[in-house]
N, C-alpha and C positions, 0 to 999 in steps of 0.2 A: 656838709657836716649835718650830722642828724643829733639833735638835742632832745632828750626826753622830758627834762624840766629844770628849773632852777634848783640846783643843788643847795647852794647857800649864798648868803651875801656876808662878805667879810667887812667887820667894822674895827678899825684901829682905835685902841684905848690906851690911855696912860697906866691904868691900874685896874686890874680885874675885880680886886675886892671892892673898890668903889663903884664900879660899873654894873656888876651883877645885880646888886640890890634894886637898881632902877628897872631892869629887865623883869626881876621877880615881883617886886613890891608894887611898881606902878602899872607895868604892863601885864602882870598876871602869868607870866611864862616861867617855866621851871628849867633851871640849869641842870641838864642831863649829864654832863661830861666835861671835865676839865683835864687837859692834857698838854704836855710840853712837846714841842717838836724841836728837838736840839739842833738839827742841821739848818733849821730855818731861823733859829734864835728867837723863838716865839713860844708864848704860852697862850693856849686856846680855851675858851668856855663856849659850850653849844647850847641852844635853845631851838625847839621845834615850833614852827609856825605853819600848821597844815602840813604839807609835804615838804616845806622849805625850812631850812636851818638858818639861823642867825649865828655866826661865829664872831665872837669878840676875839680880838688879837692884842695881846700885850707883849711888848718886846722884852726879852731877856738880855739883850745886849744893844746899848745906844748906837752901835755901828751896824746892827742888823736891819733888814729891809724894813721892819715896822718902826724901829727906832728913828730910821732916817726919814720914813714918811711922816712921822708924827712931828720930828723936828722941822721939816720943810713945810708941811700943810697942816698940821694939827690933827686932833682927833677927828675921826669920821669915816665915812664909806671908804674902804680901801680896795675892794674888788668884788665882782659878781662871778660866781662858779656856775658852770653849766653841767649837768650829768650827761655823759655819753657812754656809748659802747665802743669797744675797739679803739682806745684812745690814741694808739700808735698810728692807726690808719687815718684818724681824724686830723692829727698833726700833720702827716704826710701830705694829705689832701689840702689842708690850709697853707702850707708851705709852698705847695705846686701852684696855688692861686695867688702867690706873692705876698702871703701875710708873714709878718716879722715875728717870729717866735722867741720867746725868752728861754723855753725849754723844748729842745728838739726831741728829745725822749723824755718820757714820764719819770717821775721820782715819787717816793712815798711821802705822804701827807698825813694830816691829822685823820683819826678814825680809820686808819689803814687804807685810805683811798690812793689809788695812782693818780698823780696830778701833775699838769702842766699849764704854764703861762703863757699867754699871747701878749705881745708888747702893745701897750696903750696907743703907739703911733699908728698901729694898724686897725684899731678899734674905736676910733673917734674919742680917744681920750679916756676909756674905761679899761683899766686893767681886768683881763678876763682869764679866768681859770677853768680848765676843762678837768673833770673828775670822772674817775671810773671806779666802781665797786667790783672788784672781781671776786669778792667773797659772797656776792648775793645768791 
């Protein structure tokens, strides 16, 4: 697998309106994008830290992935996302090496990225997302 950089770190929060002021007023970051990803039942807010983004994730449905995560584990780090090229090839190579994939084919994520998740059972407990920006 060829990773170019950490694309973002996903953090599950109960409420974006309550979480965003911490990142802006305390950490001095600027929220540059808020977006809903309906098929993932999530609303996201993005901040840049150097080349890496922080993605806050608020569930829009208690039965969605983020709602279930918060119910089970509480707020906090949800996943780490790595930027890759040729995401389909990266997934195929990972699967050939015995990696348990959540997504065998990419799907659309926030900011128009193609995304796919690798199961935490194959990544020592860390939900891992691969992202490709095909619009660059």
